[in-house]
NUFIBA-400312 format. One record per residue: residue number from 1; x, y, z of N, C-alpha, C, O in turn. Coordinates in steps of 0.2 Angstrom, whole numbers, plus 5000, padded with zeros to 4 digits. Each point is the difference from the previous one (the first is absolute). Example, Ala and Ser with C-alpha at 12.3 -4.5 7.8 and 13.67 -1.06 7.14 Angstrom:
resi: 1&n.px: 5066&n.py: 4972&n.pz: 5039&ca.px: 4996&ca.py: 5006&ca.pz: 5000&c.px: 5004&c.py: 5006&c.pz: 5000&o.px: 5005&o.py: 4999&o.pz: 5003
resi: 2&n.px: 4993&n.py: 5006&n.pz: 4993&ca.px: 5004&ca.py: 5006&ca.pz: 5001&c.px: 4996&c.py: 5005&c.pz: 5003&o.px: 5003&o.py: 5006&o.pz: 5001
***
This chain:
resi: 1&n.px: 5484&n.py: 4893&n.pz: 5045&ca.px: 5000&ca.py: 4995&ca.pz: 5006&c.px: 5002&c.py: 4993&c.pz: 4998&o.px: 5003&o.py: 4997&o.pz: 5004
resi: 2&n.px: 4995&n.py: 5001&n.pz: 4990&ca.px: 5002&ca.py: 4993&ca.pz: 4998&c.px: 5007&c.py: 4999&c.pz: 5000&o.px: 5003&o.py: 4994&o.pz: 5002
resi: 3&n.px: 5001&n.py: 5011&n.pz: 4996&ca.px: 5008&ca.py: 4999&ca.pz: 5000&c.px: 5002&c.py: 4999&c.pz: 5007&o.px: 5005&o.py: 4996&o.pz: 5001
resi: 4&n.px: 4993&n.py: 5008&n.pz: 5003&ca.px: 5002&ca.py: 5000&ca.pz: 5007&c.px: 4998&c.py: 4993&c.pz: 5003&o.px: 5004&o.py: 4997&o.pz: 5004
resi: 5&n.px: 4990&n.py: 5000&n.pz: 4995&ca.px: 4998&ca.py: 4994&ca.pz: 5002&c.px: 5005&c.py: 4994&c.pz: 4997&o.px: 5002&o.py: 4996&o.pz: 5004
resi: 6&n.px: 4999&n.py: 5005&n.pz: 4990&ca.px: 5004&ca.py: 4995&ca.pz: 4996&c.px: 5007&c.py: 5000&c.pz: 5003&o.px: 5003&o.py: 4994&o.pz: 5001
resi: 7&n.px: 5000&n.py: 5012&n.pz: 5001&ca.px: 5006&ca.py: 5000&ca.pz: 5003&c.px: 5000&c.py: 4997&c.pz: 5007&o.px: 5005&o.py: 4996&o.pz: 5002
resi: 8&n.px: 4990&n.py: 5005&n.pz: 5002&ca.px: 5000&ca.py: 4997&ca.pz: 5007&c.px: 4999&c.py: 4993&c.pz: 4999&o.px: 5003&o.py: 4996&o.pz: 5004
resi: 9&n.px: 4993&n.py: 5001&n.pz: 4991&ca.px: 4999&ca.py: 4993&ca.pz: 4999&c.px: 5007&c.py: 4997&c.pz: 4999&o.px: 5002&o.py: 4994&o.pz: 5002
resi: 10&n.px: 5002&n.py: 5009&n.pz: 4994&ca.px: 5007&ca.py: 4998&ca.pz: 4998&c.px: 5004&c.py: 5000&c.pz: 5006&o.px: 5004&o.py: 4995&o.pz: 5001
resi: 11&n.px: 4996&n.py: 5010&n.pz: 5003&ca.px: 5004&ca.py: 5000&ca.pz: 5006&c.px: 4998&c.py: 4995&c.pz: 5005&o.px: 5004&o.py: 4997&o.pz: 5004
resi: 12&n.px: 4989&n.py: 5001&n.pz: 4997&ca.px: 4998&ca.py: 4995&ca.pz: 5004&c.px: 5003&c.py: 4993&c.pz: 4998&o.px: 5002&o.py: 4996&o.pz: 5004
resi: 13&n.px: 4998&n.py: 5003&n.pz: 4989&ca.px: 5002&ca.py: 4994&ca.pz: 4998&c.px: 5008&c.py: 5000&c.pz: 5001&o.px: 5002&o.py: 4994&o.pz: 5002
resi: 14&n.px: 5001&n.py: 5011&n.pz: 4997&ca.px: 5008&ca.py: 5000&ca.pz: 5002&c.px: 5001&c.py: 4999&c.pz: 5007&o.px: 5005&o.py: 4996&o.pz: 5002
resi: 15&n.px: 4991&n.py: 5007&n.pz: 5002&ca.px: 5001&ca.py: 4999&ca.pz: 5008&c.px: 4998&c.py: 4992&c.pz: 5002&o.px: 5004&o.py: 4998&o.pz: 5004
resi: 16&n.px: 4991&n.py: 4999&n.pz: 4993&ca.px: 4999&ca.py: 4993&ca.pz: 5001&c.px: 5006&c.py: 4996&c.pz: 4998&o.px: 5002&o.py: 4995&o.pz: 5004
resi: 17&n.px: 5001&n.py: 5006&n.pz: 4991&ca.px: 5006&ca.py: 4997&ca.pz: 4997&c.px: 5006&c.py: 5001&c.pz: 5005&o.px: 5003&o.py: 4995&o.pz: 5002
resi: 18&n.px: 4998&n.py: 5011&n.pz: 5000&ca.px: 5005&ca.py: 5002&ca.pz: 5004&c.px: 5000&c.py: 4996&c.pz: 5007&o.px: 5005&o.py: 4999&o.pz: 5003
resi: 19&n.px: 4989&n.py: 5000&n.pz: 4999&ca.px: 4998&ca.py: 4997&ca.pz: 5007&c.px: 5000&c.py: 4993&c.pz: 4999&o.px: 4998&o.py: 4996&o.pz: 5005
resi: 20&n.px: 5003&n.py: 5001&n.pz: 4989&ca.px: 5000&ca.py: 4993&ca.pz: 4999&c.px: 4993&c.py: 4997&c.pz: 5001&o.px: 4999&o.py: 4994&o.pz: 5003
resi: 21&n.px: 4996&n.py: 5010&n.pz: 4995&ca.px: 4993&ca.py: 4998&ca.pz: 5001&c.px: 4997&c.py: 4998&c.pz: 4993&o.px: 4994&o.py: 4999&o.pz: 5000
resi: 22&n.px: 5010&n.py: 5002&n.pz: 4995&ca.px: 4997&ca.py: 4999&ca.pz: 4993&c.px: 5000&c.py: 4992&c.pz: 4999&o.px: 5005&o.py: 4997&o.pz: 5000
resi: 23&n.px: 4989&n.py: 5000&n.pz: 4998&ca.px: 5000&ca.py: 4993&ca.pz: 4999&c.px: 5001&c.py: 4998&c.pz: 4992&o.px: 4999&o.py: 5004&o.pz: 4996
resi: 24&n.px: 5004&n.py: 4991&n.pz: 5003&ca.px: 5001&ca.py: 4997&ca.pz: 4993&c.px: 4995&c.py: 4996&c.pz: 4998&o.px: 4999&o.py: 4998&o.pz: 4994
resi: 25&n.px: 4997&n.py: 4999&n.pz: 5011&ca.px: 4994&ca.py: 4995&ca.pz: 4998&c.px: 4994&c.py: 5004&c.pz: 5003&o.px: 4999&o.py: 5002&o.pz: 5005
resi: 26&n.px: 4996&n.py: 4998&n.pz: 4990&ca.px: 4994&ca.py: 5003&ca.pz: 5001&c.px: 4995&c.py: 4996&c.pz: 5005&o.px: 5001&o.py: 4994&o.pz: 5000
resi: 27&n.px: 4995&n.py: 5009&n.pz: 5004&ca.px: 4995&ca.py: 4996&ca.pz: 5004&c.px: 4996&c.py: 4996&c.pz: 4995&o.px: 4999&o.py: 5001&o.pz: 4995
resi: 28&n.px: 4998&n.py: 4993&n.pz: 5009&ca.px: 4996&ca.py: 4996&ca.pz: 4996&c.px: 4994&c.py: 5003&c.pz: 4997&o.px: 4998&o.py: 5006&o.pz: 5003
resi: 29&n.px: 4998&n.py: 4991&n.pz: 4993&ca.px: 4994&ca.py: 5003&ca.pz: 4997&c.px: 4995&c.py: 5001&c.pz: 5006&o.px: 4996&o.py: 5005&o.pz: 5000
resi: 30&n.px: 5004&n.py: 4990&n.pz: 5004&ca.px: 4995&ca.py: 5000&ca.pz: 5006&c.px: 5002&c.py: 5006&c.pz: 5004&o.px: 4995&o.py: 5003&o.pz: 5003
resi: 31&n.px: 5011&n.py: 4998&n.pz: 4999&ca.px: 5002&ca.py: 5006&ca.pz: 5004&c.px: 4998&c.py: 5006&c.pz: 4997&o.px: 4998&o.py: 5005&o.pz: 5004
resi: 32&n.px: 5002&n.py: 4996&n.pz: 4989&ca.px: 4998&ca.py: 5006&ca.pz: 4997&c.px: 4992&c.py: 5001&c.pz: 5000&o.px: 4998&o.py: 5005&o.pz: 4998
resi: 33&n.px: 4998&n.py: 4990&n.pz: 5004&ca.px: 4993&ca.py: 5001&ca.pz: 5000&c.px: 4997&c.py: 5002&c.pz: 5007&o.px: 4994&o.py: 5001&o.pz: 5001
resi: 34&n.px: 5011&n.py: 5001&n.pz: 5003&ca.px: 4998&ca.py: 5003&ca.pz: 5007&c.px: 4995&c.py: 5006&c.pz: 4999&o.px: 5001&o.py: 5004&o.pz: 4996
resi: 35&n.px: 4995&n.py: 4996&n.pz: 5009&ca.px: 4995&ca.py: 5006&ca.pz: 5000&c.px: 5002&c.py: 5004&c.pz: 5007&o.px: 4997&o.py: 5005&o.pz: 5001
resi: 36&n.px: 5008&n.py: 4993&n.pz: 5003&ca.px: 5001&ca.py: 5003&ca.pz: 5006&c.px: 5005&c.py: 5007&c.pz: 4998&o.px: 5003&o.py: 5000&o.pz: 4995
resi: 37&n.px: 4996&n.py: 5005&n.pz: 5009&ca.px: 5004&ca.py: 5006&ca.pz: 4999&c.px: 5008&c.py: 4998&c.pz: 5000&o.px: 5002&o.py: 4996&o.pz: 5004
resi: 38&n.px: 5001&n.py: 5006&n.pz: 4991&ca.px: 5007&ca.py: 4999&ca.pz: 4999&c.px: 5002&c.py: 4993&c.pz: 4999&o.px: 5006&o.py: 4998&o.pz: 5001
resi: 39&n.px: 4989&n.py: 4998&n.pz: 4998&ca.px: 5000&ca.py: 4992&ca.pz: 4999&c.px: 5004&c.py: 4997&c.pz: 5006&o.px: 5004&o.py: 4996&o.pz: 4999
resi: 40&n.px: 4995&n.py: 5007&n.pz: 5007&ca.px: 5004&ca.py: 4998&ca.pz: 5006&c.px: 4999&c.py: 4993&c.pz: 5002&o.px: 5004&o.py: 4997&o.pz: 5003
resi: 41&n.px: 4991&n.py: 5000&n.pz: 4994&ca.px: 4998&ca.py: 4993&ca.pz: 5002&c.px: 5004&c.py: 4995&c.pz: 4995&o.px: 5000&o.py: 4994&o.pz: 5002
resi: 42&n.px: 5003&n.py: 5008&n.pz: 4993&ca.px: 5003&ca.py: 4996&ca.pz: 4995&c.px: 5007&c.py: 5002&c.pz: 4998&o.px: 5004&o.py: 4996&o.pz: 4997
resi: 43&n.px: 4999&n.py: 5010&n.pz: 5005&ca.px: 5007&ca.py: 5001&ca.pz: 4999&c.px: 5002&c.py: 5006&c.pz: 5004&o.px: 4996&o.py: 5004&o.pz: 5003
resi: 44&n.px: 5011&n.py: 4996&n.pz: 4998&ca.px: 5003&ca.py: 5006&ca.pz: 5004&c.px: 4999&c.py: 5006&c.pz: 4996&o.px: 4999&o.py: 5001&o.pz: 4994
resi: 45&n.px: 5001&n.py: 5005&n.pz: 5009&ca.px: 4999&ca.py: 5007&ca.pz: 4997&c.px: 5005&c.py: 5001&c.pz: 4995&o.px: 4997&o.py: 5003&o.pz: 4995
resi: 46&n.px: 5009&n.py: 4995&n.pz: 5005&ca.px: 5005&ca.py: 5001&ca.pz: 4995&c.px: 4997&c.py: 4997&c.pz: 4993&o.px: 5001&o.py: 5003&o.pz: 4995
resi: 47&n.px: 4996&n.py: 4991&n.pz: 5006&ca.px: 4997&ca.py: 4997&ca.pz: 4994&c.px: 4994&c.py: 5004&c.pz: 4997&o.px: 5000&o.py: 5000&o.pz: 4994
resi: 48&n.px: 4996&n.py: 5002&n.pz: 5010&ca.px: 4994&ca.py: 5004&ca.pz: 4998&c.px: 5003&c.py: 5006&c.pz: 4997&o.px: 4997&o.py: 5002&o.pz: 4994
resi: 49&n.px: 5008&n.py: 5001&n.pz: 5009&ca.px: 5002&ca.py: 5006&ca.pz: 4996&c.px: 5003&c.py: 4999&c.pz: 4993&o.px: 4998&o.py: 5003&o.pz: 4995
resi: 50&n.px: 5006&n.py: 4992&n.pz: 5005&ca.px: 5003&ca.py: 4998&ca.pz: 4993&c.px: 4995&c.py: 4997&c.pz: 4995&o.px: 5000&o.py: 5002&o.pz: 4994
resi: 51&n.px: 4996&n.py: 4994&n.pz: 5008&ca.px: 4996&ca.py: 4996&ca.pz: 4995&c.px: 4993&c.py: 5003&c.pz: 5000&o.px: 4996&o.py: 4998&o.pz: 4995
resi: 52&n.px: 5001&n.py: 5006&n.pz: 5009&ca.px: 4994&ca.py: 5003&ca.pz: 5000&c.px: 5000&c.py: 5007&c.pz: 4999&o.px: 4997&o.py: 5003&o.pz: 4995
resi: 53&n.px: 5005&n.py: 5000&n.pz: 5010&ca.px: 5000&ca.py: 5008&ca.pz: 5001&c.px: 5004&c.py: 5003&c.pz: 4994&o.px: 4997&o.py: 5004&o.pz: 4996
resi: 54&n.px: 5009&n.py: 4995&n.pz: 5003&ca.px: 5004&ca.py: 5003&ca.pz: 4995&c.px: 4997&c.py: 4999&c.pz: 4993&o.px: 4999&o.py: 5005&o.pz: 4996
resi: 55&n.px: 4999&n.py: 4989&n.pz: 5002&ca.px: 4998&ca.py: 4999&ca.pz: 4993&c.px: 4993&c.py: 5004&c.pz: 4999&o.px: 4999&o.py: 5003&o.pz: 4995
resi: 56&n.px: 4997&n.py: 4997&n.pz: 5010&ca.px: 4993&ca.py: 5003&ca.pz: 5000&c.px: 5001&c.py: 5008&c.pz: 4999&o.px: 4997&o.py: 5003&o.pz: 4996
resi: 57&n.px: 5008&n.py: 4999&n.pz: 5009&ca.px: 5001&ca.py: 5007&ca.pz: 4999&c.px: 5003&c.py: 5002&c.pz: 4994&o.px: 4998&o.py: 5006&o.pz: 4997
resi: 58&n.px: 5007&n.py: 4990&n.pz: 5000&ca.px: 5003&ca.py: 5002&ca.pz: 4994&c.px: 4995&c.py: 5000&c.pz: 4994&o.px: 5000&o.py: 5004&o.pz: 4996
resi: 59&n.px: 4995&n.py: 4991&n.pz: 5004&ca.px: 4995&ca.py: 5000&ca.pz: 4995&c.px: 4996&c.py: 5006&c.pz: 5000&o.px: 4998&o.py: 5003&o.pz: 4995
resi: 60&n.px: 5000&n.py: 5000&n.pz: 5011&ca.px: 4996&ca.py: 5006&ca.pz: 5001&c.px: 5004&c.py: 5006&c.pz: 4997&o.px: 4997&o.py: 5004&o.pz: 4996
resi: 61&n.px: 5010&n.py: 4996&n.pz: 5006&ca.px: 5004&ca.py: 5005&ca.pz: 4997&c.px: 5000&c.py: 5000&c.pz: 4992&o.px: 4999&o.py: 5005&o.pz: 4997
resi: 62&n.px: 5003&n.py: 4989&n.pz: 5001&ca.px: 5001&ca.py: 4999&ca.pz: 4993&c.px: 4993&c.py: 5002&c.pz: 4996&o.px: 5001&o.py: 5002&o.pz: 4994
resi: 63&n.px: 4994&n.py: 4996&n.pz: 5009&ca.px: 4993&ca.py: 5001&ca.pz: 4996&c.px: 4997&c.py: 5007&c.pz: 5002&o.px: 4995&o.py: 5002&o.pz: 4998
resi: 64&n.px: 5009&n.py: 5002&n.pz: 5006&ca.px: 4998&ca.py: 5007&ca.pz: 5002&c.px: 4993&c.py: 4999&c.pz: 5003&o.px: 4995&o.py: 5004&o.pz: 4999
resi: 65&n.px: 5004&n.py: 4991&n.pz: 5005&ca.px: 4993&ca.py: 4999&ca.pz: 5003&c.px: 5000&c.py: 5003&c.pz: 5007&o.px: 5006&o.py: 5002&o.pz: 5003
resi: 66&n.px: 4988&n.py: 4999&n.pz: 5000&ca.px: 5000&ca.py: 5003&ca.pz: 5006&c.px: 5004&c.py: 4997&c.pz: 5006&o.px: 5000&o.py: 4993&o.pz: 5000
resi: 67&n.px: 5004&n.py: 5010&n.pz: 5003&ca.px: 5004&ca.py: 4998&ca.pz: 5006&c.px: 4996&c.py: 5000&c.pz: 5006&o.px: 4996&o.py: 5004&o.pz: 5001
resi: 68&n.px: 5006&n.py: 4991&n.pz: 5004&ca.px: 4997&ca.py: 5000&ca.pz: 5006&c.px: 5001&c.py: 5007&c.pz: 5004&o.px: 5005&o.py: 5002&o.pz: 5000
resi: 69&n.px: 4990&n.py: 5000&n.pz: 5003&ca.px: 5000&ca.py: 5006&ca.pz: 5004&c.px: 5000&c.py: 4999&c.pz: 5008&o.px: 5002&o.py: 5004&o.pz: 5004
resi: 70&n.px: 4997&n.py: 4990&n.pz: 4998&ca.px: 5000&ca.py: 4998&ca.pz: 5007&c.px: 5004&c.py: 4994&c.pz: 5000&o.px: 4998&o.py: 4994&o.pz: 4999
resi: 71&n.px: 5008&n.py: 5007&n.pz: 5003&ca.px: 5005&ca.py: 4994&ca.pz: 5000&c.px: 5004&c.py: 5001&c.pz: 5007&o.px: 5003&o.py: 5006&o.pz: 5001
resi: 72&n.px: 4999&n.py: 4989&n.pz: 5002&ca.px: 5004&ca.py: 5000&ca.pz: 5006&c.px: 5003&c.py: 4993&c.pz: 5001&o.px: 4998&o.py: 4996&o.pz: 5004
resi: 73&n.px: 5007&n.py: 5003&n.pz: 4992&ca.px: 5004&ca.py: 4994&ca.pz: 5000&c.px: 5006&c.py: 5000&c.pz: 5005&o.px: 5002&o.py: 4995&o.pz: 5003
resi: 74&n.px: 5000&n.py: 5011&n.pz: 4999&ca.px: 5006&ca.py: 5001&ca.pz: 5004&c.px: 4999&c.py: 4997&c.pz: 5007&o.px: 5004&o.py: 4996&o.pz: 5003
resi: 75&n.px: 4990&n.py: 5005&n.pz: 5000&ca.px: 4999&ca.py: 4997&ca.pz: 5007&c.px: 5001&c.py: 4992&c.pz: 5000&o.px: 5003&o.py: 4997&o.pz: 5004
resi: 76&n.px: 4994&n.py: 5000&n.pz: 4991&ca.px: 5001&ca.py: 4992&ca.pz: 5000&c.px: 5008&c.py: 4999&c.pz: 4998&o.px: 5002&o.py: 4995&o.pz: 5002
resi: 77&n.px: 5001&n.py: 5009&n.pz: 4994&ca.px: 5007&ca.py: 4999&ca.pz: 4998&c.px: 5004&c.py: 5000&c.pz: 5006&o.px: 5005&o.py: 4996&o.pz: 5001
resi: 78&n.px: 4994&n.py: 5009&n.pz: 5003&ca.px: 5004&ca.py: 5001&ca.pz: 5006&c.px: 4999&c.py: 4994&c.pz: 5005&o.px: 5005&o.py: 4998&o.pz: 5003
resi: 79&n.px: 4989&n.py: 4999&n.pz: 4998&ca.px: 4999&ca.py: 4995&ca.pz: 5004&c.px: 5003&c.py: 4993&c.pz: 4997&o.px: 5004&o.py: 4997&o.pz: 5003
resi: 80&n.px: 4995&n.py: 5002&n.pz: 4990&ca.px: 5003&ca.py: 4994&ca.pz: 4997&c.px: 5008&c.py: 5000&c.pz: 5000&o.px: 5002&o.py: 4995&o.pz: 5000
resi: 81&n.px: 5001&n.py: 5011&n.pz: 4999&ca.px: 5007&ca.py: 5000&ca.pz: 5000&c.px: 5004&c.py: 5002&c.pz: 5006&o.px: 5006&o.py: 5001&o.pz: 5000
resi: 82&n.px: 4990&n.py: 5000&n.pz: 5005&ca.px: 5004&ca.py: 5003&ca.pz: 5006&c.px: 5005&c.py: 4995&c.pz: 5003&o.px: 5005&o.py: 5002&o.pz: 5003
resi: 83&n.px: 4994&n.py: 4992&n.pz: 4996&ca.px: 5006&ca.py: 4995&ca.pz: 5002&c.px: 5006&c.py: 5001&c.pz: 4996&o.px: 5005&o.py: 4997&o.pz: 5002
resi: 84&n.px: 4995&n.py: 5006&n.pz: 4992&ca.px: 5006&ca.py: 5001&ca.pz: 4996&c.px: 5004&c.py: 5007&c.pz: 5002&o.px: 5005&o.py: 5001&o.pz: 4997
resi: 85&n.px: 4992&n.py: 5003&n.pz: 5007&ca.px: 5003&ca.py: 5006&ca.pz: 5003&c.px: 5001&c.py: 5005&c.pz: 4994&o.px: 4996&o.py: 5001&o.pz: 4996
resi: 86&n.px: 5010&n.py: 5002&n.pz: 5005&ca.px: 5002&ca.py: 5005&ca.pz: 4995&c.px: 5001&c.py: 4998&c.pz: 4993&o.px: 5000&o.py: 5004&o.pz: 4995
resi: 87&n.px: 5000&n.py: 4989&n.pz: 5004&ca.px: 5001&ca.py: 4997&ca.pz: 4993&c.px: 4995&c.py: 5003&c.pz: 4995&o.px: 5001&o.py: 5000&o.pz: 4994
resi: 88&n.px: 4993&n.py: 5001&n.pz: 5009&ca.px: 4994&ca.py: 5002&ca.pz: 4996&c.px: 4998&c.py: 5007&c.pz: 5001&o.px: 4994&o.py: 5002&o.pz: 4998
resi: 89&n.px: 5010&n.py: 5002&n.pz: 5005&ca.px: 4998&ca.py: 5007&ca.pz: 5002&c.px: 4998&c.py: 5004&c.pz: 4993&o.px: 4995&o.py: 5003&o.pz: 5000
resi: 90&n.px: 5010&n.py: 4996&n.pz: 4995&ca.px: 4998&ca.py: 5004&ca.pz: 4994&c.px: 4994&c.py: 4997&c.pz: 4996&o.px: 4997&o.py: 5004&o.pz: 4997
resi: 91&n.px: 5002&n.py: 4989&n.pz: 5004&ca.px: 4994&ca.py: 4997&ca.pz: 4997&c.px: 4994&c.py: 5003&c.pz: 5003&o.px: 4995&o.py: 5002&o.pz: 4996
resi: 92&n.px: 5005&n.py: 4998&n.pz: 5010&ca.px: 4994&ca.py: 5003&ca.pz: 5004&c.px: 4999&c.py: 5007&c.pz: 4998&o.px: 4994&o.py: 5003&o.pz: 4999
resi: 93&n.px: 5011&n.py: 5001&n.pz: 5001&ca.px: 5000&ca.py: 5007&ca.pz: 4998&c.px: 4997&c.py: 5001&c.pz: 4993&o.px: 4996&o.py: 5005&o.pz: 4999
resi: 94&n.px: 5006&n.py: 4991&n.pz: 4996&ca.px: 4997&ca.py: 5001&ca.pz: 4993&c.px: 4993&c.py: 4998&c.pz: 5000&o.px: 4996&o.py: 5003&o.pz: 4996
resi: 95&n.px: 5002&n.py: 4992&n.pz: 5008&ca.px: 4993&ca.py: 4998&ca.pz: 5000&c.px: 4996&c.py: 5006&c.pz: 5003&o.px: 4995&o.py: 5002&o.pz: 4998
resi: 96&n.px: 5008&n.py: 5001&n.pz: 5008&ca.px: 4996&ca.py: 5006&ca.pz: 5003&c.px: 5000&c.py: 5006&c.pz: 4995&o.px: 4995&o.py: 5003&o.pz: 5000
resi: 97&n.px: 5010&n.py: 4998&n.pz: 4996&ca.px: 5000&ca.py: 5005&ca.pz: 4995&c.px: 4994&c.py: 4999&c.pz: 4995&o.px: 4997&o.py: 5004&o.pz: 4998
resi: 98&n.px: 5002&n.py: 4990&n.pz: 5000&ca.px: 4995&ca.py: 4998&ca.pz: 4995&c.px: 4993&c.py: 5001&c.pz: 5003&o.px: 4996&o.py: 5003&o.pz: 4997
resi: 99&n.px: 5003&n.py: 4995&n.pz: 5010&ca.px: 4994&ca.py: 5001&ca.pz: 5003&c.px: 4999&c.py: 5007&c.pz: 5000&o.px: 4994&o.py: 5002&o.pz: 4999
resi: 100&n.px: 5011&n.py: 5002&n.pz: 5003&ca.px: 4999&ca.py: 5008&ca.pz: 5001&c.px: 4998&c.py: 5003&c.pz: 4993&o.px: 4996&o.py: 5004&o.pz: 5000
resi: 101&n.px: 5008&n.py: 4994&n.pz: 4995&ca.px: 4998&ca.py: 5003&ca.pz: 4993&c.px: 4993&c.py: 4998&c.pz: 4998&o.px: 4997&o.py: 5005&o.pz: 4998
resi: 102&n.px: 5001&n.py: 4989&n.pz: 5003&ca.px: 4993&ca.py: 4998&ca.pz: 4998&c.px: 4994&c.py: 5003&c.pz: 5004&o.px: 4995&o.py: 5002&o.pz: 4998
resi: 103&n.px: 5006&n.py: 4997&n.pz: 5009&ca.px: 4995&ca.py: 5002&ca.pz: 5005&c.px: 5000&c.py: 5006&c.pz: 5003&o.px: 4996&o.py: 5003&o.pz: 5003
resi: 104&n.px: 5010&n.py: 5000&n.pz: 4997&ca.px: 5001&ca.py: 5006&ca.pz: 5003&c.px: 5002&c.py: 4999&c.pz: 5008&o.px: 5000&o.py: 5005&o.pz: 5004
resi: 105&n.px: 5000&n.py: 4989&n.pz: 4998&ca.px: 5002&ca.py: 4998&ca.pz: 5007&c.px: 5006&c.py: 4996&c.pz: 5000&o.px: 5001&o.py: 4996&o.pz: 4996
resi: 106&n.px: 5003&n.py: 5005&n.pz: 5010&ca.px: 5006&ca.py: 4996&ca.pz: 5001&c.px: 4999&c.py: 4997&c.pz: 5007&o.px: 5000&o.py: 5003&o.pz: 5005
resi: 107&n.px: 4998&n.py: 4990&n.pz: 4995&ca.px: 4999&ca.py: 4997&ca.pz: 5006&c.px: 5007&c.py: 4995&c.pz: 5002&o.px: 5000&o.py: 4994&o.pz: 4998
resi: 108&n.px: 5005&n.py: 5010&n.pz: 5004&ca.px: 5006&ca.py: 4996&ca.pz: 5001&c.px: 5003&c.py: 5002&c.pz: 5007&o.px: 5000&o.py: 5005&o.pz: 5002
resi: 109&n.px: 5002&n.py: 4989&n.pz: 5002&ca.px: 5002&ca.py: 5001&ca.pz: 5006&c.px: 5008&c.py: 5000&c.pz: 5001&o.px: 5002&o.py: 5002&o.pz: 5005
resi: 110&n.px: 5001&n.py: 4994&n.pz: 4990&ca.px: 5007&ca.py: 5000&ca.pz: 5001&c.px: 5003&c.py: 5006&c.pz: 4997&o.px: 4997&o.py: 5004&o.pz: 4996
resi: 111&n.px: 5009&n.py: 4997&n.pz: 5005&ca.px: 5004&ca.py: 5006&ca.pz: 4998&c.px: 5000&c.py: 5001&c.pz: 4992&o.px: 5000&o.py: 4995&o.pz: 4997
resi: 112&n.px: 4999&n.py: 5011&n.pz: 5001&ca.px: 5001&ca.py: 5001&ca.pz: 4993&c.px: 5007&c.py: 5000&c.pz: 4998&o.px: 5005&o.py: 5003&o.pz: 5003
resi: 113&n.px: 4996&n.py: 4995&n.pz: 4991&ca.px: 5007&ca.py: 5000&ca.pz: 4997&c.px: 5000&c.py: 5003&c.pz: 4993&o.px: 5005&o.py: 5000&o.pz: 4997
***
């Protein structure tokens, strides 16, 4: 399963870049100290994905540590990226794929691609 997760994390990164949502400047140290879900109070979701979620998930994979079994990032991704339309469809689908792989559930309302 670790290889599948690593592959999906790489695909999420690639889709963030393709949608021009990849940042070149990291959030401030203060922004990284948020305790809110998805750090919604200090950064947009794409920054949370890039600077928090992807690194933490990759650390779990690389360390062969237990992976989350209750995960549902897709619903917030659909909401956060809805203004971008089809530009983020593949990104949302890869996030939904990861949710489904880890939790066994797919909570996705936009079409699958």
